[in-house]
PDB file of N, CA, C, O and CB in Angstrom:
ATOM      1  N   MET A   1    -125.830 111.561 115.639  1.00  0.00           N
ATOM      2  CA  MET A   1    -125.909 110.774 114.442  1.00  0.00           C
ATOM      3  C   MET A   1    -124.498 110.543 113.917  1.00  0.00           C
ATOM      4  O   MET A   1    -123.642 111.423 114.015  1.00  0.00           O
ATOM      5  CB  MET A   1    -126.798 111.460 113.387  1.00  0.00           C
ATOM      6  N   THR A   2    -124.260 109.374 113.368  1.00  0.00           N
ATOM      7  CA  THR A   2    -122.992 109.042 112.729  1.00  0.00           C
ATOM      8  C   THR A   2    -123.185 109.105 111.228  1.00  0.00           C
ATOM      9  O   THR A   2    -124.141 108.546 110.690  1.00  0.00           O
ATOM     10  CB  THR A   2    -122.481 107.637 113.169  1.00  0.00           C
ATOM     11  N   ILE A   3    -122.273 109.791 110.553  1.00  0.00           N
ATOM     12  CA  ILE A   3    -122.340 109.945 109.102  1.00  0.00           C
ATOM     13  C   ILE A   3    -121.015 109.509 108.506  1.00  0.00           C
ATOM     14  O   ILE A   3    -119.955 109.825 109.045  1.00  0.00           O
ATOM     15  CB  ILE A   3    -122.673 111.411 108.701  1.00  0.00           C
ATOM     16  N   ALA A   4    -121.070 108.786 107.401  1.00  0.00           N
ATOM     17  CA  ALA A   4    -119.869 108.413 106.655  1.00  0.00           C
ATOM     18  C   ALA A   4    -119.799 109.257 105.392  1.00  0.00           C
ATOM     19  O   ALA A   4    -120.790 109.410 104.677  1.00  0.00           O
ATOM     20  CB  ALA A   4    -119.865 106.890 106.308  1.00  0.00           C
ATOM     21  N   ILE A   5    -118.630 109.797 105.129  1.00  0.00           N
ATOM     22  CA  ILE A   5    -118.412 110.606 103.924  1.00  0.00           C
ATOM     23  C   ILE A   5    -117.393 109.883 103.061  1.00  0.00           C
ATOM     24  O   ILE A   5    -116.282 109.594 103.504  1.00  0.00           O
ATOM     25  CB  ILE A   5    -117.925 112.062 104.278  1.00  0.00           C
ATOM     26  N   VAL A   6    -117.779 109.594 101.830  1.00  0.00           N
ATOM     27  CA  VAL A   6    -116.880 108.939 100.884  1.00  0.00           C
ATOM     28  C   VAL A   6    -116.197 110.023 100.062  1.00  0.00           C
ATOM     29  O   VAL A   6    -116.840 110.757  99.312  1.00  0.00           O
ATOM     30  CB  VAL A   6    -117.649 107.926  99.963  1.00  0.00           C
ATOM     31  N   GLY A   7    -114.889 110.107 100.219  1.00  0.00           N
ATOM     32  CA  GLY A   7    -114.106 111.136  99.534  1.00  0.00           C
ATOM     33  C   GLY A   7    -113.828 112.296 100.472  1.00  0.00           C
ATOM     34  O   GLY A   7    -114.653 113.200 100.605  1.00  0.00           O
ATOM     35  N   ILE A   8    -112.676 112.278 101.122  1.00  0.00           N
ATOM     36  CA  ILE A   8    -112.336 113.310 102.101  1.00  0.00           C
ATOM     37  C   ILE A   8    -111.295 114.250 101.495  1.00  0.00           C
ATOM     38  O   ILE A   8    -110.196 114.412 102.027  1.00  0.00           O
ATOM     39  CB  ILE A   8    -111.806 112.673 103.424  1.00  0.00           C
ATOM     40  N   GLY A   9    -111.659 114.851 100.394  1.00  0.00           N
ATOM     41  CA  GLY A   9    -110.813 115.882  99.791  1.00  0.00           C
ATOM     42  C   GLY A   9    -111.376 117.243 100.173  1.00  0.00           C
ATOM     43  O   GLY A   9    -111.856 117.428 101.291  1.00  0.00           O
ATOM     44  N   LEU A  10    -111.321 118.178  99.264  1.00  0.00           N
ATOM     45  CA  LEU A  10    -111.819 119.530  99.549  1.00  0.00           C
ATOM     46  C   LEU A  10    -113.320 119.547  99.832  1.00  0.00           C
ATOM     47  O   LEU A  10    -113.760 120.155 100.807  1.00  0.00           O
ATOM     48  CB  LEU A  10    -111.511 120.456  98.380  1.00  0.00           C
ATOM     49  N   ILE A  11    -114.095 118.891  98.995  1.00  0.00           N
ATOM     50  CA  ILE A  11    -115.553 118.919  99.171  1.00  0.00           C
ATOM     51  C   ILE A  11    -115.969 118.074 100.368  1.00  0.00           C
ATOM     52  O   ILE A  11    -116.760 118.527 101.196  1.00  0.00           O
ATOM     53  CB  ILE A  11    -116.262 118.416  97.899  1.00  0.00           C
ATOM     54  N   GLY A  12    -115.450 116.852 100.474  1.00  0.00           N
ATOM     55  CA  GLY A  12    -115.803 115.992 101.597  1.00  0.00           C
ATOM     56  C   GLY A  12    -115.368 116.573 102.930  1.00  0.00           C
ATOM     57  O   GLY A  12    -116.098 116.483 103.916  1.00  0.00           O
ATOM     58  N   GLY A  13    -114.169 117.176 102.967  1.00  0.00           N
ATOM     59  CA  GLY A  13    -113.691 117.819 104.187  1.00  0.00           C
ATOM     60  C   GLY A  13    -114.548 119.004 104.579  1.00  0.00           C
ATOM     61  O   GLY A  13    -114.845 119.197 105.758  1.00  0.00           O
ATOM     62  N   SER A  14    -114.949 119.802 103.597  1.00  0.00           N
ATOM     63  CA  SER A  14    -115.829 120.948 103.862  1.00  0.00           C
ATOM     64  C   SER A  14    -117.190 120.482 104.368  1.00  0.00           C
ATOM     65  O   SER A  14    -117.767 121.092 105.268  1.00  0.00           O
ATOM     66  CB  SER A  14    -116.002 121.803 102.591  1.00  0.00           C
ATOM     67  N   LEU A  15    -117.690 119.417 103.796  1.00  0.00           N
ATOM     68  CA  LEU A  15    -118.959 118.858 104.244  1.00  0.00           C
ATOM     69  C   LEU A  15    -118.854 118.384 105.690  1.00  0.00           C
ATOM     70  O   LEU A  15    -119.766 118.612 106.485  1.00  0.00           O
ATOM     71  CB  LEU A  15    -119.389 117.699 103.333  1.00  0.00           C
ATOM     72  N   ALA A  16    -117.750 117.729 106.032  1.00  0.00           N
ATOM     73  CA  ALA A  16    -117.545 117.262 107.406  1.00  0.00           C
ATOM     74  C   ALA A  16    -117.552 118.433 108.388  1.00  0.00           C
ATOM     75  O   ALA A  16    -118.192 118.361 109.438  1.00  0.00           O
ATOM     76  CB  ALA A  16    -116.219 116.487 107.518  1.00  0.00           C
ATOM     77  N   ILE A  17    -116.843 119.508 108.051  1.00  0.00           N
ATOM     78  CA  ILE A  17    -116.815 120.695 108.917  1.00  0.00           C
ATOM     79  C   ILE A  17    -118.215 121.244 109.119  1.00  0.00           C
ATOM     80  O   ILE A  17    -118.625 121.518 110.247  1.00  0.00           O
ATOM     81  CB  ILE A  17    -115.906 121.781 108.323  1.00  0.00           C
ATOM     82  N   SER A  18    -118.946 121.403 108.026  1.00  0.00           N
ATOM     83  CA  SER A  18    -120.292 121.968 108.092  1.00  0.00           C
ATOM     84  C   SER A  18    -121.242 121.095 108.910  1.00  0.00           C
ATOM     85  O   SER A  18    -122.030 121.602 109.707  1.00  0.00           O
ATOM     86  CB  SER A  18    -120.847 122.157 106.690  1.00  0.00           C
ATOM     87  N   LEU A  19    -121.161 119.782 108.706  1.00  0.00           N
ATOM     88  CA  LEU A  19    -122.042 118.872 109.452  1.00  0.00           C
ATOM     89  C   LEU A  19    -121.778 118.953 110.957  1.00  0.00           C
ATOM     90  O   LEU A  19    -122.709 118.925 111.761  1.00  0.00           O
ATOM     91  CB  LEU A  19    -121.851 117.425 108.963  1.00  0.00           C
ATOM     92  N   LYS A  20    -120.506 119.052 111.326  1.00  0.00           N
ATOM     93  CA  LYS A  20    -120.169 119.144 112.750  1.00  0.00           C
ATOM     94  C   LYS A  20    -120.556 120.509 113.323  1.00  0.00           C
ATOM     95  O   LYS A  20    -121.156 120.583 114.396  1.00  0.00           O
ATOM     96  CB  LYS A  20    -118.666 118.893 112.958  1.00  0.00           C
ATOM     97  N   GLU A  21    -120.218 121.584 112.615  1.00  0.00           N
ATOM     98  CA  GLU A  21    -120.503 122.935 113.110  1.00  0.00           C
ATOM     99  C   GLU A  21    -121.994 123.173 113.314  1.00  0.00           C
ATOM    100  O   GLU A  21    -122.396 123.881 114.237  1.00  0.00           O
ATOM    101  CB  GLU A  21    -119.951 123.969 112.146  1.00  0.00           C
ATOM    102  N   ASN A  22    -122.812 122.579 112.448  1.00  0.00           N
ATOM    103  CA  ASN A  22    -124.254 122.797 112.526  1.00  0.00           C
ATOM    104  C   ASN A  22    -124.987 121.739 113.345  1.00  0.00           C
ATOM    105  O   ASN A  22    -126.217 121.736 113.408  1.00  0.00           O
ATOM    106  CB  ASN A  22    -124.830 122.839 111.145  1.00  0.00           C
ATOM    107  N   GLY A  23    -124.235 120.849 113.965  1.00  0.00           N
ATOM    108  CA  GLY A  23    -124.828 119.873 114.873  1.00  0.00           C
ATOM    109  C   GLY A  23    -125.556 118.717 114.217  1.00  0.00           C
ATOM    110  O   GLY A  23    -126.330 118.024 114.879  1.00  0.00           O
ATOM    111  N   PHE A  24    -125.327 118.490 112.924  1.00  0.00           N
ATOM    112  CA  PHE A  24    -125.993 117.382 112.243  1.00  0.00           C
ATOM    113  C   PHE A  24    -125.335 116.041 112.530  1.00  0.00           C
ATOM    114  O   PHE A  24    -125.973 114.993 112.433  1.00  0.00           O
ATOM    115  CB  PHE A  24    -126.010 117.628 110.754  1.00  0.00           C
ATOM    116  N   ALA A  25    -124.056 116.078 112.883  1.00  0.00           N
ATOM    117  CA  ALA A  25    -123.329 114.831 113.124  1.00  0.00           C
ATOM    118  C   ALA A  25    -122.467 114.962 114.372  1.00  0.00           C
ATOM    119  O   ALA A  25    -121.767 115.956 114.568  1.00  0.00           O
ATOM    120  CB  ALA A  25    -122.456 114.459 111.904  1.00  0.00           C
ATOM    121  N   LYS A  26    -122.536 113.943 115.199  1.00  0.00           N
ATOM    122  CA  LYS A  26    -121.648 113.895 116.360  1.00  0.00           C
ATOM    123  C   LYS A  26    -120.387 113.113 116.018  1.00  0.00           C
ATOM    124  O   LYS A  26    -119.325 113.344 116.597  1.00  0.00           O
ATOM    125  CB  LYS A  26    -122.363 113.261 117.575  1.00  0.00           C
ATOM    126  N   ARG A  27    -120.512 112.194 115.081  1.00  0.00           N
ATOM    127  CA  ARG A  27    -119.380 111.331 114.708  1.00  0.00           C
ATOM    128  C   ARG A  27    -119.349 111.207 113.191  1.00  0.00           C
ATOM    129  O   ARG A  27    -120.366 110.913 112.563  1.00  0.00           O
ATOM    130  CB  ARG A  27    -119.490 109.913 115.382  1.00  0.00           C
ATOM    131  N   ILE A  28    -118.173 111.435 112.607  1.00  0.00           N
ATOM    132  CA  ILE A  28    -118.024 111.340 111.157  1.00  0.00           C
ATOM    133  C   ILE A  28    -116.932 110.335 110.829  1.00  0.00           C
ATOM    134  O   ILE A  28    -115.820 110.404 111.352  1.00  0.00           O
ATOM    135  CB  ILE A  28    -117.697 112.724 110.537  1.00  0.00           C
ATOM    136  N   ILE A  29    -117.274 109.403 109.955  1.00  0.00           N
ATOM    137  CA  ILE A  29    -116.329 108.402 109.462  1.00  0.00           C
ATOM    138  C   ILE A  29    -115.940 108.818 108.043  1.00  0.00           C
ATOM    139  O   ILE A  29    -116.800 108.989 107.180  1.00  0.00           O
ATOM    140  CB  ILE A  29    -116.950 106.940 109.494  1.00  0.00           C
ATOM    141  N   GLY A  30    -114.667 108.974 107.819  1.00  0.00           N
ATOM    142  CA  GLY A  30    -114.171 109.339 106.497  1.00  0.00           C
ATOM    143  C   GLY A  30    -113.713 108.112 105.737  1.00  0.00           C
ATOM    144  O   GLY A  30    -113.027 107.249 106.285  1.00  0.00           O
ATOM    145  N   VAL A  31    -114.095 108.038 104.473  1.00  0.00           N
ATOM    146  CA  VAL A  31    -113.713 106.921 103.604  1.00  0.00           C
ATOM    147  C   VAL A  31    -113.034 107.518 102.375  1.00  0.00           C
ATOM    148  O   VAL A  31    -113.561 108.435 101.746  1.00  0.00           O
ATOM    149  CB  VAL A  31    -114.965 106.035 103.199  1.00  0.00           C
ATOM    150  N   ASP A  32    -111.859 106.988 102.042  1.00  0.00           N
ATOM    151  CA  ASP A  32    -111.135 107.526 100.899  1.00  0.00           C
ATOM    152  C   ASP A  32    -110.147 106.477 100.408  1.00  0.00           C
ATOM    153  O   ASP A  32    -109.736 105.600 101.167  1.00  0.00           O
ATOM    154  CB  ASP A  32    -110.405 108.849 101.268  1.00  0.00           C
ATOM    155  N   VAL A  33    -109.768 106.567  99.145  1.00  0.00           N
ATOM    156  CA  VAL A  33    -108.743 105.668  98.609  1.00  0.00           C
ATOM    157  C   VAL A  33    -107.357 106.143  99.015  1.00  0.00           C
ATOM    158  O   VAL A  33    -106.408 105.359  99.006  1.00  0.00           O
ATOM    159  CB  VAL A  33    -108.846 105.576  97.075  1.00  0.00           C
ATOM    160  N   SER A  34    -107.230 107.408  99.368  1.00  0.00           N
ATOM    161  CA  SER A  34    -105.945 107.986  99.734  1.00  0.00           C
ATOM    162  C   SER A  34    -105.767 107.997 101.256  1.00  0.00           C
ATOM    163  O   SER A  34    -106.477 108.704 101.971  1.00  0.00           O
ATOM    164  CB  SER A  34    -105.820 109.410  99.170  1.00  0.00           C
ATOM    165  N   GLN A  35    -104.809 107.205 101.732  1.00  0.00           N
ATOM    166  CA  GLN A  35    -104.531 107.195 103.165  1.00  0.00           C
ATOM    167  C   GLN A  35    -103.996 108.545 103.622  1.00  0.00           C
ATOM    168  O   GLN A  35    -104.211 108.953 104.763  1.00  0.00           O
ATOM    169  CB  GLN A  35    -103.534 106.086 103.509  1.00  0.00           C
ATOM    170  N   GLU A  36    -103.300 109.232 102.727  1.00  0.00           N
ATOM    171  CA  GLU A  36    -102.775 110.567 103.051  1.00  0.00           C
ATOM    172  C   GLU A  36    -103.920 111.537 103.355  1.00  0.00           C
ATOM    173  O   GLU A  36    -103.852 112.297 104.321  1.00  0.00           O
ATOM    174  CB  GLU A  36    -101.910 111.111 101.883  1.00  0.00           C
ATOM    175  N   ASN A  37    -104.970 111.511 102.533  1.00  0.00           N
ATOM    176  CA  ASN A  37    -106.135 112.370 102.791  1.00  0.00           C
ATOM    177  C   ASN A  37    -106.790 112.019 104.119  1.00  0.00           C
ATOM    178  O   ASN A  37    -107.187 112.907 104.873  1.00  0.00           O
ATOM    179  CB  ASN A  37    -107.160 112.247 101.654  1.00  0.00           C
ATOM    180  N   LEU A  38    -106.903 110.734 104.404  1.00  0.00           N
ATOM    181  CA  LEU A  38    -107.514 110.309 105.659  1.00  0.00           C
ATOM    182  C   LEU A  38    -106.684 110.763 106.858  1.00  0.00           C
ATOM    183  O   LEU A  38    -107.233 111.234 107.854  1.00  0.00           O
ATOM    184  CB  LEU A  38    -107.680 108.788 105.679  1.00  0.00           C
ATOM    185  N   ASP A  39    -105.359 110.622 106.761  1.00  0.00           N
ATOM    186  CA  ASP A  39    -104.481 111.038 107.853  1.00  0.00           C
ATOM    187  C   ASP A  39    -104.596 112.542 108.115  1.00  0.00           C
ATOM    188  O   ASP A  39    -104.649 112.975 109.266  1.00  0.00           O
ATOM    189  CB  ASP A  39    -103.026 110.669 107.535  1.00  0.00           C
ATOM    190  N   LYS A  40    -104.633 113.332 107.042  1.00  0.00           N
ATOM    191  CA  LYS A  40    -104.786 114.787 107.188  1.00  0.00           C
ATOM    192  C   LYS A  40    -106.114 115.125 107.850  1.00  0.00           C
ATOM    193  O   LYS A  40    -106.176 115.976 108.738  1.00  0.00           O
ATOM    194  CB  LYS A  40    -104.687 115.485 105.817  1.00  0.00           C
ATOM    195  N   ALA A  41    -107.170 114.457 107.416  1.00  0.00           N
ATOM    196  CA  ALA A  41    -108.500 114.735 107.957  1.00  0.00           C
ATOM    197  C   ALA A  41    -108.590 114.398 109.443  1.00  0.00           C
ATOM    198  O   ALA A  41    -109.242 115.112 110.205  1.00  0.00           O
ATOM    199  CB  ALA A  41    -109.554 113.952 107.185  1.00  0.00           C
ATOM    200  N   VAL A  42    -107.940 113.315 109.853  1.00  0.00           N
ATOM    201  CA  VAL A  42    -107.922 112.947 111.276  1.00  0.00           C
ATOM    202  C   VAL A  42    -107.107 113.971 112.065  1.00  0.00           C
ATOM    203  O   VAL A  42    -107.540 114.426 113.124  1.00  0.00           O
ATOM    204  CB  VAL A  42    -107.334 111.516 111.473  1.00  0.00           C
ATOM    205  N   ARG A  43    -105.921 114.337 111.549  1.00  0.00           N
ATOM    206  CA  ARG A  43    -105.073 115.321 112.229  1.00  0.00           C
ATOM    207  C   ARG A  43    -105.777 116.660 112.395  1.00  0.00           C
ATOM    208  O   ARG A  43    -105.630 117.327 113.419  1.00  0.00           O
ATOM    209  CB  ARG A  43    -103.775 115.517 111.459  1.00  0.00           C
ATOM    210  N   ARG A  44    -106.546 117.050 111.379  1.00  0.00           N
ATOM    211  CA  ARG A  44    -107.251 118.338 111.421  1.00  0.00           C
ATOM    212  C   ARG A  44    -108.612 118.248 112.126  1.00  0.00           C
ATOM    213  O   ARG A  44    -109.355 119.225 112.214  1.00  0.00           O
ATOM    214  CB  ARG A  44    -107.448 118.863 110.004  1.00  0.00           C
ATOM    215  N   ARG A  45    -108.908 117.052 112.619  1.00  0.00           N
ATOM    216  CA  ARG A  45    -110.151 116.770 113.342  1.00  0.00           C
ATOM    217  C   ARG A  45    -111.403 117.017 112.502  1.00  0.00           C
ATOM    218  O   ARG A  45    -112.447 117.415 113.018  1.00  0.00           O
ATOM    219  CB  ARG A  45    -110.214 117.614 114.592  1.00  0.00           C
ATOM    220  N   LEU A  46    -111.275 116.771 111.195  1.00  0.00           N
ATOM    221  CA  LEU A  46    -112.439 116.852 110.312  1.00  0.00           C
ATOM    222  C   LEU A  46    -113.297 115.602 110.454  1.00  0.00           C
ATOM    223  O   LEU A  46    -114.522 115.655 110.351  1.00  0.00           O
ATOM    224  CB  LEU A  46    -112.000 117.036 108.845  1.00  0.00           C
ATOM    225  N   ILE A  47    -112.621 114.463 110.695  1.00  0.00           N
ATOM    226  CA  ILE A  47    -113.321 113.194 110.867  1.00  0.00           C
ATOM    227  C   ILE A  47    -112.891 112.563 112.192  1.00  0.00           C
ATOM    228  O   ILE A  47    -111.819 112.861 112.719  1.00  0.00           O
ATOM    229  CB  ILE A  47    -113.036 112.230 109.673  1.00  0.00           C
ATOM    230  N   ASP A  48    -113.731 111.703 112.707  1.00  0.00           N
ATOM    231  CA  ASP A  48    -113.435 111.042 113.973  1.00  0.00           C
ATOM    232  C   ASP A  48    -112.797 109.678 113.777  1.00  0.00           C
ATOM    233  O   ASP A  48    -112.106 109.170 114.660  1.00  0.00           O
ATOM    234  CB  ASP A  48    -114.694 110.899 114.787  1.00  0.00           C
ATOM    235  N   GLU A  49    -113.033 109.098 112.622  1.00  0.00           N
ATOM    236  CA  GLU A  49    -112.538 107.756 112.331  1.00  0.00           C
ATOM    237  C   GLU A  49    -112.325 107.657 110.835  1.00  0.00           C
ATOM    238  O   GLU A  49    -113.040 108.289 110.058  1.00  0.00           O
ATOM    239  CB  GLU A  49    -113.525 106.651 112.837  1.00  0.00           C
ATOM    240  N   ASP A  50    -111.332 106.856 110.423  1.00  0.00           N
ATOM    241  CA  ASP A  50    -111.110 106.670 108.989  1.00  0.00           C
ATOM    242  C   ASP A  50    -111.291 105.213 108.606  1.00  0.00           C
ATOM    243  O   ASP A  50    -111.167 104.309 109.433  1.00  0.00           O
ATOM    244  CB  ASP A  50    -109.710 107.151 108.590  1.00  0.00           C
ATOM    245  N   ALA A  51    -111.587 105.011 107.337  1.00  0.00           N
ATOM    246  CA  ALA A  51    -111.748 103.659 106.804  1.00  0.00           C
ATOM    247  C   ALA A  51    -111.279 103.660 105.353  1.00  0.00           C
ATOM    248  O   ALA A  51    -111.674 104.526 104.573  1.00  0.00           O
ATOM    249  CB  ALA A  51    -113.237 103.173 106.916  1.00  0.00           C
ATOM    250  N   PRO A  52    -110.437 102.690 104.989  1.00  0.00           N
ATOM    251  CA  PRO A  52    -110.030 102.599 103.590  1.00  0.00           C
ATOM    252  C   PRO A  52    -111.213 102.179 102.716  1.00  0.00           C
ATOM    253  O   PRO A  52    -112.100 101.449 103.158  1.00  0.00           O
ATOM    254  CB  PRO A  52    -108.863 101.603 103.431  1.00  0.00           C
ATOM    255  N   MET A  53    -111.207 102.640 101.502  1.00  0.00           N
ATOM    256  CA  MET A  53    -112.329 102.391 100.582  1.00  0.00           C
ATOM    257  C   MET A  53    -112.632 100.912 100.425  1.00  0.00           C
ATOM    258  O   MET A  53    -113.800 100.523 100.426  1.00  0.00           O
ATOM    259  CB  MET A  53    -112.033 102.990  99.222  1.00  0.00           C
ATOM    260  N   ASP A  54    -111.603 100.073 100.289  1.00  0.00           N
ATOM    261  CA  ASP A  54    -111.847  98.658 100.025  1.00  0.00           C
ATOM    262  C   ASP A  54    -112.483  97.931 101.209  1.00  0.00           C
ATOM    263  O   ASP A  54    -113.117  96.893 101.017  1.00  0.00           O
ATOM    264  CB  ASP A  54    -110.553  97.980  99.655  1.00  0.00           C
ATOM    265  N   GLN A  55    -112.330  98.446 102.418  1.00  0.00           N
ATOM    266  CA  GLN A  55    -112.984  97.835 103.578  1.00  0.00           C
ATOM    267  C   GLN A  55    -114.379  98.399 103.804  1.00  0.00           C
ATOM    268  O   GLN A  55    -115.285  97.680 104.225  1.00  0.00           O
ATOM    269  CB  GLN A  55    -112.139  98.040 104.824  1.00  0.00           C
ATOM    270  N   ALA A  56    -114.548  99.677 103.527  1.00  0.00           N
ATOM    271  CA  ALA A  56    -115.840 100.312 103.766  1.00  0.00           C
ATOM    272  C   ALA A  56    -116.868  99.938 102.702  1.00  0.00           C
ATOM    273  O   ALA A  56    -118.051  99.769 102.997  1.00  0.00           O
ATOM    274  CB  ALA A  56    -115.678 101.819 103.815  1.00  0.00           C
ATOM    275  N   ILE A  57    -116.400  99.812 101.468  1.00  0.00           N
ATOM    276  CA  ILE A  57    -117.303  99.497 100.354  1.00  0.00           C
ATOM    277  C   ILE A  57    -116.695  98.332  99.582  1.00  0.00           C
ATOM    278  O   ILE A  57    -115.935  98.545  98.638  1.00  0.00           O
ATOM    279  CB  ILE A  57    -117.530 100.749  99.414  1.00  0.00           C
ATOM    280  N   PRO A  58    -117.024  97.102  99.976  1.00  0.00           N
ATOM    281  CA  PRO A  58    -116.433  95.948  99.286  1.00  0.00           C
ATOM    282  C   PRO A  58    -116.934  95.827  97.851  1.00  0.00           C
ATOM    283  O   PRO A  58    -118.089  96.135  97.556  1.00  0.00           O
ATOM    284  CB  PRO A  58    -116.741  94.662 100.049  1.00  0.00           C
ATOM    285  N   ARG A  59    -116.068  95.383  96.983  1.00  0.00           N
ATOM    286  CA  ARG A  59    -116.462  95.170  95.582  1.00  0.00           C
ATOM    287  C   ARG A  59    -117.345  93.932  95.497  1.00  0.00           C
ATOM    288  O   ARG A  59    -117.061  92.923  96.142  1.00  0.00           O
ATOM    289  CB  ARG A  59    -115.208  95.016  94.659  1.00  0.00           C
ATOM    290  N   PRO A  60    -118.399  93.999  94.717  1.00  0.00           N
ATOM    291  CA  PRO A  60    -119.258  92.812  94.584  1.00  0.00           C
ATOM    292  C   PRO A  60    -118.542  91.709  93.817  1.00  0.00           C
ATOM    293  O   PRO A  60    -117.750  91.974  92.912  1.00  0.00           O
ATOM    294  CB  PRO A  60    -120.580  93.173  93.877  1.00  0.00           C
ATOM    295  N   THR A  61    -118.826  90.509  94.182  1.00  0.00           N
ATOM    296  CA  THR A  61    -118.281  89.359  93.457  1.00  0.00           C
ATOM    297  C   THR A  61    -119.309  88.933  92.415  1.00  0.00           C
ATOM    298  O   THR A  61    -120.453  89.387  92.440  1.00  0.00           O
ATOM    299  CB  THR A  61    -117.934  88.171  94.431  1.00  0.00           C
ATOM    300  N   ALA A  62    -118.901  88.070  91.512  1.00  0.00           N
ATOM    301  CA  ALA A  62    -119.824  87.611  90.468  1.00  0.00           C
ATOM    302  C   ALA A  62    -121.035  86.928  91.086  1.00  0.00           C
ATOM    303  O   ALA A  62    -122.144  87.059  90.567  1.00  0.00           O
ATOM    304  CB  ALA A  62    -119.112  86.650  89.497  1.00  0.00           C
ATOM    305  N   SER A  63    -120.848  86.202  92.183  1.00  0.00           N
ATOM    306  CA  SER A  63    -121.969  85.488  92.795  1.00  0.00           C
ATOM    307  C   SER A  63    -122.911  86.412  93.569  1.00  0.00           C
ATOM    308  O   SER A  63    -124.066  86.057  93.805  1.00  0.00           O
ATOM    309  CB  SER A  63    -121.444  84.412  93.720  1.00  0.00           C
ATOM    310  N   SER A  64    -122.424  87.607  93.971  1.00  0.00           N
ATOM    311  CA  SER A  64    -123.284  88.522  94.729  1.00  0.00           C
ATOM    312  C   SER A  64    -123.883  89.613  93.850  1.00  0.00           C
ATOM    313  O   SER A  64    -124.653  90.446  94.330  1.00  0.00           O
ATOM    314  CB  SER A  64    -122.497  89.156  95.863  1.00  0.00           C
ATOM    315  N   SER A  65    -123.535  89.612  92.575  1.00  0.00           N
ATOM    316  CA  SER A  65    -124.024  90.645  91.676  1.00  0.00           C
ATOM    317  C   SER A  65    -125.501  90.430  91.352  1.00  0.00           C
ATOM    318  O   SER A  65    -125.927  89.299  91.114  1.00  0.00           O
ATOM    319  CB  SER A  65    -123.196  90.666  90.391  1.00  0.00           C
ATOM    320  N   PRO A  66    -126.292  91.524  91.341  1.00  0.00           N
ATOM    321  CA  PRO A  66    -127.706  91.380  90.972  1.00  0.00           C
ATOM    322  C   PRO A  66    -127.881  91.036  89.504  1.00  0.00           C
ATOM    323  O   PRO A  66    -128.979  90.672  89.083  1.00  0.00           O
ATOM    324  CB  PRO A  66    -128.463  92.657  91.288  1.00  0.00           C
ATOM    325  N   PHE A  67    -126.806  91.145  88.708  1.00  0.00           N
ATOM    326  CA  PHE A  67    -126.888  90.889  87.277  1.00  0.00           C
ATOM    327  C   PHE A  67    -126.481  89.465  86.912  1.00  0.00           C
ATOM    328  O   PHE A  67    -126.450  89.126  85.729  1.00  0.00           O
ATOM    329  CB  PHE A  67    -126.021  91.871  86.533  1.00  0.00           C
ATOM    330  N   ARG A  68    -126.171  88.630  87.889  1.00  0.00           N
ATOM    331  CA  ARG A  68    -125.637  87.302  87.598  1.00  0.00           C
ATOM    332  C   ARG A  68    -126.620  86.425  86.821  1.00  0.00           C
ATOM    333  O   ARG A  68    -126.199  85.561  86.051  1.00  0.00           O
ATOM    334  CB  ARG A  68    -125.256  86.614  88.887  1.00  0.00           C
ATOM    335  N   SER A  69    -127.914  86.636  87.013  1.00  0.00           N
ATOM    336  CA  SER A  69    -128.879  85.776  86.333  1.00  0.00           C
ATOM    337  C   SER A  69    -129.402  86.376  85.034  1.00  0.00           C
ATOM    338  O   SER A  69    -130.266  85.789  84.383  1.00  0.00           O
ATOM    339  CB  SER A  69    -130.034  85.486  87.248  1.00  0.00           C
ATOM    340  N   MET A  70    -128.886  87.537  84.655  1.00  0.00           N
ATOM    341  CA  MET A  70    -129.351  88.174  83.428  1.00  0.00           C
ATOM    342  C   MET A  70    -128.587  87.610  82.230  1.00  0.00           C
ATOM    343  O   MET A  70    -127.406  87.276  82.329  1.00  0.00           O
ATOM    344  CB  MET A  70    -129.181  89.711  83.511  1.00  0.00           C
ATOM    345  N   SER A  71    -129.276  87.514  81.114  1.00  0.00           N
ATOM    346  CA  SER A  71    -128.593  87.144  79.896  1.00  0.00           C
ATOM    347  C   SER A  71    -128.592  88.382  78.991  1.00  0.00           C
ATOM    348  O   SER A  71    -129.568  89.130  78.943  1.00  0.00           O
ATOM    349  CB  SER A  71    -129.278  85.905  79.201  1.00  0.00           C
ATOM    350  N   TRP A  72    -127.515  88.576  78.297  1.00  0.00           N
ATOM    351  CA  TRP A  72    -127.345  89.771  77.478  1.00  0.00           C
ATOM    352  C   TRP A  72    -127.585  89.435  76.020  1.00  0.00           C
ATOM    353  O   TRP A  72    -127.162  88.386  75.534  1.00  0.00           O
ATOM    354  CB  TRP A  72    -125.943  90.372  77.666  1.00  0.00           C
ATOM    355  N   CYS A  73    -128.259  90.321  75.336  1.00  0.00           N
ATOM    356  CA  CYS A  73    -128.500  90.174  73.886  1.00  0.00           C
ATOM    357  C   CYS A  73    -127.694  91.223  73.149  1.00  0.00           C
ATOM    358  O   CYS A  73    -127.600  92.371  73.583  1.00  0.00           O
ATOM    359  CB  CYS A  73    -130.023  90.307  73.539  1.00  0.00           C
ATOM    360  N   THR A  74    -127.120  90.824  72.045  1.00  0.00           N
ATOM    361  CA  THR A  74    -126.379  91.783  71.241  1.00  0.00           C
ATOM    362  C   THR A  74    -126.939  91.841  69.849  1.00  0.00           C
ATOM    363  O   THR A  74    -126.443  92.599  69.015  1.00  0.00           O
ATOM    364  CB  THR A  74    -124.904  91.431  71.199  1.00  0.00           C
TER     365      THR A  74
END
């Protein structure tokens, strides 16, 4: 199974180790805003692949927002 973890700091890195050690994941993709955290995680073999946050989770645009057709009352 492939699992993506958003946030590869202390908690995300620990989760990656546990998932691999217990056989829940064969491949882990790390997602983080910090390239430094991603580089460390790859070097330490916590994750198999990295992805920057803005590519892994694109920000919604006004036209793709589920709230675009709502009108607000104040």
